[in-house]
N, C-alpha and C positions, 0 to 999 in steps of 0.2 A: 495536641498529638504531634509527634515528630515523624515526618515522612521523608524517605529518601528515594529519589528517582534515578535509575541507571539506564543510559542509552547513549550511543555515540553522537547523536545529534539533538539539539534543542535550540530554542530561540537564541539569536536571530536567524539561524540557519534553517529557514522554513522551506527551503527547496527540497528537503527530505520529508517524505510523508510521515515517518515516525516522529520527526521533530514537531510537525504541526499537531499531531495527536497528543504528544506528551506535553507540549506547551499549554494546550487547552486544558488538560487534566491538572497540571501543576498549578495553573492560575485559578482554576475552580477550587482546588483544595485550599489554596492560600486565602481566597475570598471567604471560605468557611471558617477561617481562623486558625488553620493548622500551620505548623512550622515546616515549610517545605524546602528541601535542598535537592540539588541536581548535580550529578557527576556526568559530564559529557565531554566530547572532544573539542579541540580548538579549531580543527580544520573545517572549511566550508565543504559541504557535501559534493557539489558539482564544480568546485574550484579549489582543490586542496591546498593550493599555494597561499590562499587567504587564511590568515590566522586571527581568531577572535581573542579578546582579552582573557587572561587566566582566571579571573573571578570578577563577579559583579552581581548586583541585585536587580531584579526586574519584576514589576507587578507583584511584589511580595514574596518572590521566590529567590533564594540564594543559589547562585550558579558557580560551580567549580569546573574549569575546563582543563583537560589533560592533553599532553602531546602524544602523537603516534606517528609512525612512518607514513609516507605517501608514495608508495611505489606504483599505485594505480591499479586499474582493473584489466590490464592487458594480458595477464596470465593468472591462473588460479593460485600459484605459489606466491605471487605478489600480494594478492588479496589476503591470503592466509597470514603473511608476515604483517600486513597492516592491522589485521584483526588482533594478532598475537601481541603486537606492541601496545595496542590500545588496552587490551585486557591486563597486561602487565602493569601499565601505568595506573589503571583503575584500581588494581590490587594495592598498589602503594598509596594511592589517594584515600582508600578506605581505612587505612591505618590511622589517618589523621581525622577521620570523621567522628563527630559526636554520635553516641548511640541513638539510632532511630527506634521508633515503635514498629514500623513496617517498611519493608523494602519492596519497591516496584521495579521490575525489570522488563524491558522490551526485548527485541530480538535483533538489534544491531549493536555489536556483532552477533552472529548466530550463537545460540545456546548461552546467552548471557545469564539466563536463570541459574546456570551451574555456579557461576561466580557469586551471584546474589544469594544462592542457597548456602554456600560455604560461609559467607560473611554473616548472614542472618543467624545461622546456627551458632557461630562464634560469639555474637553479642547478645543473643537471646531475643531477636526480633522476629516478626512474622514476615512471610514472603508471599508476594502476589505477582506471578508472571503474567504479563499481558502479551499473549502470543499473536504476533503479526504474521509470522510464517513459521511453519513447523519443520524444524531440522533436527536430525539429519535426513528425515523422510523426503523433504523437497530435493535435497542434493541427490538422493538415490533416484527419484523420479526423473530428474533432469539428466541423469547419466553421469553426474560428476563424481559419484561415489558408488562403489559396488556393494550391493546388499549382501550382508553376511561376512564382509571383510572384517578384519580385526579393528580397523579404524571405525567402521560403521557400528560395530557391536559396542565398542568402547564409548563412542559418542551417544549412542542410544541409551546405554545403561546410565550414563551421567545425566542425561535429560530426564529419564524416568525417575531417577532418585530425587532430582530437584523438584519435579512435579508432585511426587509423593509427599515431600516436605512442605509444600505450599499450603497456606491456609485458605487461599482462594485462587482460582485460575480464570483469566479472561480469555474466552475464545471469540472469534469474530462471526461465526455462523454455526448452525447445528451440525454441519458436516465436520467442521474442525473439532467441535465438542465430541463427536462420535469417535474421531481419530484418537483423541486424547484418552477417552474412556477405554478404548481398545488396548491401551498400554497398561491397563490395570489400575487406572486412577479413579478414585471415587467420583462418580458423576455428580453427586450432590454439591461438591465444591467447585464445579465448573459453571461459570456464568457466561451466557452469550450476550455480548453487547457489540453491535455493529460499529465500525468506524464512522465518523461523521464527515459531512461535506466540509470543504475548506472555505466556509462562508466569509471568513475574515479577508482572505486573499483573492478568492476566485468569485468575482461579482459580474453581473450582466454589464456588457459594454457594447450596446448596439452600434455606436459610431465607430468604436474600435474594430468591431467585426466587419463592418462595411469597408473600412480602410484596409483591413487584412485581405479581404477578397479582391479588392482593387489592386493591391500591391502584387498579388500573385496571379492576376489575370483570371479571376474566378467569378466575375460579376454575373455571367450568364450560365454558370455551371451548376450541376447538382453535385454537391461536395460530400464525399464519404470520407470520414476521418477516423484514423486510429491514432490516439495521442497518449504517450506514456512510455513505460519501459517495454522494449521489444526483447523478450527473453524466451527461453524454451518453455516457460509456463503458459505461453500464449500461442495458440495455433495460427500463426500469421501466414503460413504457407497457403492456407485456405483463402485468406483475403487477397494475397498476391495472385493466386490462380483465378479468383473472381475478377480481379482487375484485368488480367490477360484475356479472359472470356469477353469482357466488355470494352476492349480496347478500340473497337470501331464505333462505340457509342460516344460521339464527340462531346456531348453535354455532361457526361459523367466523369468526374475527376476523383482520384484517390489521394488523400494526404496522409503520409506517415510522419508523425511528429514525435521526436523523442531521441532515443539512443539505445545502445545495446547491440549484441551480436546479430540479432535478426534484422535490426535496422540497417546495419552495414551490408548484410546479404541482399536485402531488398534494394538498396541503393545501387549495388553492383549489378544486379539483374536488370534493373530499370535502364541503366546505362548500356549494358551489353545488348539488350534486345530493343533499345530505342523506344521504350514505352512512354509515349507522350502524355498518357492519362494518369501518370503517377508523379507526385511531387514529394520529395523527401526533405524535411526540415529538422534541424536540431531542436532540443528543448527550448521552449519559449521562456522568457523571464516571467517570474511568478506573477508580477503585476499585469502581465499581458495575457495570461492564460484564459481569463474570462472572455477576452476578445477573440482569441484563436478558437476556443471551443465553440463560441457562438457563431463563428463563420461557417460551420458545417451544417448541412441539411440532415445528415444522418451520421451517427457515431457507431463504431464497432467496439464491443466489449468482449474480449476473448478469454475463455477458460479451458485449458487443456484437460482432457478426461482424467489423466493420471494425477492432476494437481488439485482436484476437488478436496477440500478440507485441509489442504496444505498451505495454500495461499488464498487470498480473498480479492474479489473484483472491486477494489476500493474506488476506482475511477467513476463507477456508476453513480455515486452519491453526488458528485459535482454536477453530473448531467441532469439528475433529478432536480437539484436545487435551481439550476438554470432553466429547467423546463425543456430540455433538448431530447429528441427521440433517439433510440439506440436499437441496434440488433445485436443480440448476444450469440456467441458461439460457445457451445458447451454440451455436455451430456444431458439426457432427459431428466436426470436428478442432479441438480446443483443449485447454488444460491441464486443464480440469475433466474431460474425457473420459479423459485420461491418468491422472488421480488415481482416477477411478472404477474403472479396470482394476486399480489397485493395491488398492483397498478391497474391491471385489466388490459386485455388485448386491444381495446379500442383507443388506446392512448398513443399509438404510433410506435410502440415497442414490440419486440418479438425475440424469441430464442430459436435459432436454427440448430437443431441437434447435430452434434458431431462436426467434424471439419468437412462440410459438404459445400464445395465451391459453387456447384451448379445451383443449389438451393439458395445460397447467399446472393449470387448474381441475379436470380429470379426475384428475390425479395427486394433488392436494390432497385431494379427496374420498375417493380410494382409501386414502390414508394415514390419514385421519381415521377411516374405518370399520374399517380393518384395519392398525393400526400394527405395523410389523416393524422394530425398531431393535436393532442389536447395538452397544451402547455400548462394550463391551470391545473389539470389533473396530475400531471407529473410533479409540479411544484407542491401540490397539496401533500402528496406522498413524501416528497423530499423534506418537508418540514418535520417529519418524524425522525429524520436522520441529520439533524442539526446539532451543533456543539451545545447550544443552550438546552437541548433536551437530553442528550446522551452523556455529557460530561458530569452533570449532577448525579445521574444514575450510577455511573461508574465510581464516582467519589463515595457514594453511599456503600457500595459493595466493599470498597477498600477500608473504609472506617469500621465496618462490621468485622472484616477480616482481622483488623488490628486488635480487636478485643478477644480473639481466639487465643487459646494456649499455644505457644510455639511448639512446632513438631520437632 
């Protein structure tokens, strides 16, 4: 079977989460004997000046890389231009592609399923969108796009048309599946498959964690960490407010590791108010992430109320795989609550409903004074969310979808 994968990032650019997911799937399909091809970008996700080779094979997958502009994320129009140039280059690359049986699209750039749908229809292939985040809905929830505007209506109609054409759709949780169904899409063709932990790259590193704590003066501290993208999807004002409430608790330290607009704001407020209990660090190298995550006593996983079903708390699977406790911030109905039911409250994890800084501060102090963590229990649940379990499941859905009559 001939399978084509479309996404802006793929191996070796594993700094992008979508690249890690797609690489795992592509290699699983190749292991099963399918002819797998990828069209992705040449630029490194977190270092756009780095260019990868135009084409090569890796672990049975043939990779074609295309050029796009690199204006950066400093302004929305710059990101839009970068996305547009990638899509234009992808359109040209598709003209030279051998006809596949099935096309799989992720969501970098957003609404990539629209391009995939147009191509699949032209060549008579099946379409399987793998929805990592749901746009334009996410852009509306973040305030980047006005609901009901002509742009929003145009993008929404294009998305819905592509989803209607799809032979199968991959959603990351039941809330995302519900959002897609509400668009008039047949629920029977929506499959819920959670993303997996990055077990190949993010591994336990006790010595590295010990060195990380020493490097940042945290040997005797209770470390609360938020690691990852700091975006409007995550209610990090609540975490900052909790840090301010606990600024006189000398042993409690907050680490914000990553990047994004909220990270910059937290860094500025820390400096303006002289908050000595906050440390802001940029993204860590991928081979050091296991060490940095393991250096924390407690992790924060945040989900804004308006973003349930639009994005997914992917970071939680690495924490489960490493056996690290977390406190979730989110509404009473969200995927973190579903996970907590699976894990059990005696595991050292908890969900604080809403953006309640006082409740979060209380939870942190309780865990500092009486830590109760079942590392083995967390890792046992984490084994259900490994690539070796979920990639074959996803591959089976795709192979079945490829047998369907193209829409």
